[in-house]
C-alpha positions in Angstrom: 6.4 -27.8 -10.4 7.9 -24.6 -11.7 5.7 -21.5 -12.2 6.3 -18.0 -13.5 4.0 -16.5 -10.9 6.1 -14.0 -9.0 7.3 -10.5 -9.6 10.2 -8.4 -8.3 10.8 -8.7 -4.6 8.6 -11.7 -4.4 5.4 -9.8 -5.1 2.5 -11.9 -6.2 0.4 -9.4 -8.1 1.1 -6.4 -10.4 -1.0 -3.2 -11.0 -0.5 -0.9 -13.9 -2.4 2.1 -15.4 -2.6 3.2 -19.0 -3.8 6.7 -20.1 -4.0 8.2 -23.6 -3.6 11.5 -25.4 -1.4 13.7 -23.2 -4.1 16.1 -22.3 -3.6 18.8 -19.6 -5.8 16.7 -17.2 -2.8 14.3 -17.0 -1.3 16.8 -14.5 -4.0 16.1 -11.9 -4.0 12.4 -12.7 -0.2 12.1 -12.2 -0.5 14.0 -8.9 -3.0 11.4 -7.7 -0.9 8.5 -8.8 2.2 9.9 -7.2 0.3 10.6 -3.9 -0.5 6.9 -3.6 2.5 5.3 -5.2 0.6 4.1 -8.3 2.5 3.9 -11.5 1.6 3.7 -15.1 2.1 4.6 -18.8 1.0 7.7 -20.7 0.5 7.3 -24.4 1.2 10.6 -26.1 0.6 12.0 -29.6 3.9 13.9 -30.2 2.4 15.8 -33.2 -0.3 17.4 -31.0 1.8 18.5 -28.0 1.9 22.2 -29.0 -1.9 22.4 -28.8 -3.4 24.3 -25.8 -5.4 21.3 -24.5 -2.2 19.2 -24.4 0.6 19.3 -22.0 3.6 21.4 -22.9 6.5 19.6 -24.6 8.9 21.1 -22.0 7.0 19.4 -19.1 6.8 15.9 -20.6 10.0 14.6 -18.9 9.3 16.1 -15.5 5.6 15.4 -15.4 5.9 11.7 -16.2 9.3 11.1 -14.5 7.9 8.3 -12.2 6.0 6.7 -15.0 6.5 5.7 -18.7 5.9 7.8 -21.8 4.7 5.7 -24.7 3.5 6.4 -28.3 -0.1 6.9 -29.5 0.5 7.8 -33.1 1.9 11.2 -34.3 -1.5 12.7 -35.0 -3.9 10.0 -33.6 -4.8 8.5 -37.0 -6.6 5.2 -37.1 -3.8 2.8 -38.2 -6.0 -0.1 -39.2 -7.5 1.9 -42.1 -4.3 3.6 -43.2 -1.6 2.7 -45.8 1.5 1.0 -44.5 3.7 4.0 -45.3 1.5 6.2 -43.2 1.5 3.7 -40.3 5.3 3.7 -40.4 5.4 7.5 -40.3 2.8 7.8 -37.6 4.8 5.4 -35.3 8.4 6.4 -36.0 7.8 10.2 -36.1 5.9 10.0 -32.8 8.6 8.0 -31.2 11.3 10.4 -32.4 9.6 13.4 -31.0 8.9 11.7 -27.6 12.4 10.2 -27.3 13.9 13.7 -27.7 11.7 14.9 -24.8 12.1 12.0 -22.4 15.7 10.9 -23.2 15.0 7.1 -23.5 13.8 4.7 -26.2 10.0 4.7 -26.5 9.1 1.1 -26.9 5.3 0.9 -26.3 2.1 2.2 -27.8 -1.7 2.2 -27.6 -3.7 2.0 -30.8 -5.3 5.3 -31.8 -9.1 4.9 -31.9 -8.5 1.2 -31.2 -8.2 0.3 -34.9 -5.5 -2.1 -36.0 -5.0 -5.3 -38.1 -2.4 -8.0 -38.6 -0.4 -5.7 -41.0 -0.3 -3.0 -38.4 1.0 -5.4 -35.7 3.7 -6.5 -38.1 4.7 -2.9 -38.8 4.8 -2.1 -35.1 7.1 -5.1 -34.4 9.4 -4.1 -37.3 9.6 -0.5 -36.0 10.6 -1.3 -32.5 7.3 -1.3 -30.7 7.2 -4.1 -28.1 3.7 -3.8 -26.8 0.4 -2.1 -27.8 -2.8 -1.8 -25.9 -6.1 -2.4 -27.5 -9.5 -1.0 -26.4 -11.1 -4.4 -25.7 -11.1 -5.5 -22.1 -11.7 -8.9 -20.4 -12.5 -8.0 -16.7 -10.0 -10.6 -15.4 -6.4 -10.5 -14.2 -4.6 -12.7 -16.7 -1.3 -11.9 -18.5 -1.6 -11.2 -22.3 -0.6 -14.0 -24.7 0.5 -11.3 -27.2 1.8 -8.0 -25.9 1.1 -6.3 -29.2 -2.6 -7.1 -28.7 -2.7 -6.3 -25.0 -6.2 -6.3 -23.5 -6.7 -4.4 -20.3 -8.7 -5.5 -17.3 -11.1 -2.6 -17.5 -11.7 1.0 -18.5 -11.9 3.1 -15.3 -15.7 3.6 -15.8 -16.2 -0.2 -16.0 -16.7 -1.6 -12.4 -13.3 -0.2 -11.3 -13.8 -0.3 -7.5 -15.5 -3.7 -7.7 -12.7 -5.2 -9.8 -10.1 -3.6 -7.6 -11.5 -5.2 -4.5 -11.7 -8.5 -6.3 -8.1 -8.2 -7.3 -7.0 -7.5 -3.7 -8.9 -10.6 -2.6 -7.9 -12.9 -5.5 -6.0 -16.0 -4.4 -2.7 -16.6 -6.1 -3.4 -20.0 -7.7 0.1 -20.5 -9.1 -0.2 -17.9 -11.9 0.7 -14.2 -12.3 -2.1 -11.7 -11.5 -2.2 -8.5 -13.4 -4.7 -5.6 -13.1 -4.5 -3.2 -16.0 -6.7 -0.1 -16.0 -6.9 2.3 -18.9 -8.7 5.4 -20.0 -8.3 9.1 -20.7 -7.7 11.7 -18.0 -10.1 14.2 -19.6 -12.9 11.7 -18.9 -12.6 12.4 -15.2 -13.3 16.1 -15.8 -16.0 15.4 -18.3 -17.8 12.9 -16.1 -17.1 14.8 -12.8 -15.7 11.6 -11.2 -12.1 12.4 -10.1 -13.2 10.9 -6.8 -13.4 7.5 -8.5 -9.7 7.3 -9.4 -8.8 8.8 -6.0 -10.7 6.1 -4.2 -9.3 3.4 -6.4 -5.7 4.6 -5.8 -6.2 4.9 -2.1 -7.7 1.4 -2.0 -4.8 -0.1 -4.0 -1.9 1.7 -2.4 0.8 0.4 -0.1 0.0 -3.3 -0.5 2.9 -5.7 0.4 2.0 -8.2 -2.4 1.5 -5.7 -5.3 4.2 -4.6 -7.7 3.3 -1.1 -9.0 4.7 -1.0 -12.5 4.7 0.7 -15.8 3.6 -1.2 -18.9 7.2 -1.6 -20.3 8.5 -2.9 -16.9 5.9 -5.7 -17.1 6.9 -6.5 -20.6 10.6 -6.6 -19.7 10.1 -8.7 -16.7 7.9 -11.3 -18.4 10.4 -11.4 -21.4 13.3 -12.1 -19.0 11.3 -14.9 -17.3 10.7 -16.5 -20.7 14.3 -16.2 -21.7 15.5 -18.2 -18.7 17.6 -21.2 -19.7 16.6 -24.4 -17.9 18.4 -27.8 -17.9 16.5 -30.6 -19.6 15.5 -32.1 -16.2 14.7 -28.6 -14.8 17.1 -28.9 -11.9 19.2 -26.0 -13.0 18.4 -22.6 -14.5 20.6 -19.8 -15.9 19.4 -16.2 -15.8 21.1 -14.4 -18.8 19.3 -11.1 -18.1 20.5 -8.2 -16.0 17.4 -8.5 -13.8 16.8 -10.3 -10.6 13.9 -12.7 -11.2 11.6 -14.7 -9.1 9.9 -18.0 -9.8 8.1 -20.7 -7.8 9.4 -24.2 -7.4 6.9 -26.5 -5.7 5.1 -23.3 -4.5 8.3 -22.0 -2.8 9.8 -18.7 -3.9 13.2 -18.9 -5.7 15.3 -15.8 -6.5 17.4 -15.9 -9.6 20.3 -13.5 -9.7 21.3 -11.9 -13.0 24.0 -13.7 -14.9 24.0 -16.6 -12.4 23.2 -20.4 -12.5 20.9 -21.6 -9.8 20.5 -25.3 -8.8 16.8 -25.7 -8.1 17.1 -29.0 -6.3 19.1 -27.1 -3.6 16.2 -24.7 -3.3 17.9 -21.4 -2.6 14.8 -19.9 -1.0 14.4 -16.2 -0.2 
């Protein structure tokens, strides 16, 4: 039995955070994340950065250096009720502004106002977006079937600590376990509940079986797993990626080195 149920360094679970808009409250949220080793993705409207309630363009790269900067639409327009030409401009112009600030390709996004349709998904795929978060949540720890319609586990105001404890106690059951939390940093100030995210991060930090990842790191890792080349009888596998990957064979961990062929019947076990 072969399962894709392990993450880098043989971790069995992955935690990622996802926060929208690039408001000044991100400074405090990033400080909390960094304190506890929590990592995530910040979806930013490039066209709004000069506004006083947003972070300064000059601080984008340094503020989010341990995390990922992702798109959120140039001016936060609802893409699902917009002409295709405007969708293209909202995505590409946002990407171009952010890429100049951070110095790497921006490959992810979250839907502004949560509005999208099949046409929008096709446009995102054609313009280089590899994942996009929706506002719907499912309160479980499953991997998405479609990263361009990525449902989170929960908004941070939706049973966050309860779900976090459940995630920590969740048995592995031969499948990958992902906890994905999303929200807006300004909500912590509005709701006067900064202690909520502090408690959550403290509870989740420094766990041996959790991989703390950005959204795009999860996408890249799962894509690399799905690109593995197995022999017809599944006794050999070639890893064409530049990443070290982990899988389970008969519930035992197997490490797959980049660019290498591994004979699974020999069970090169970590």
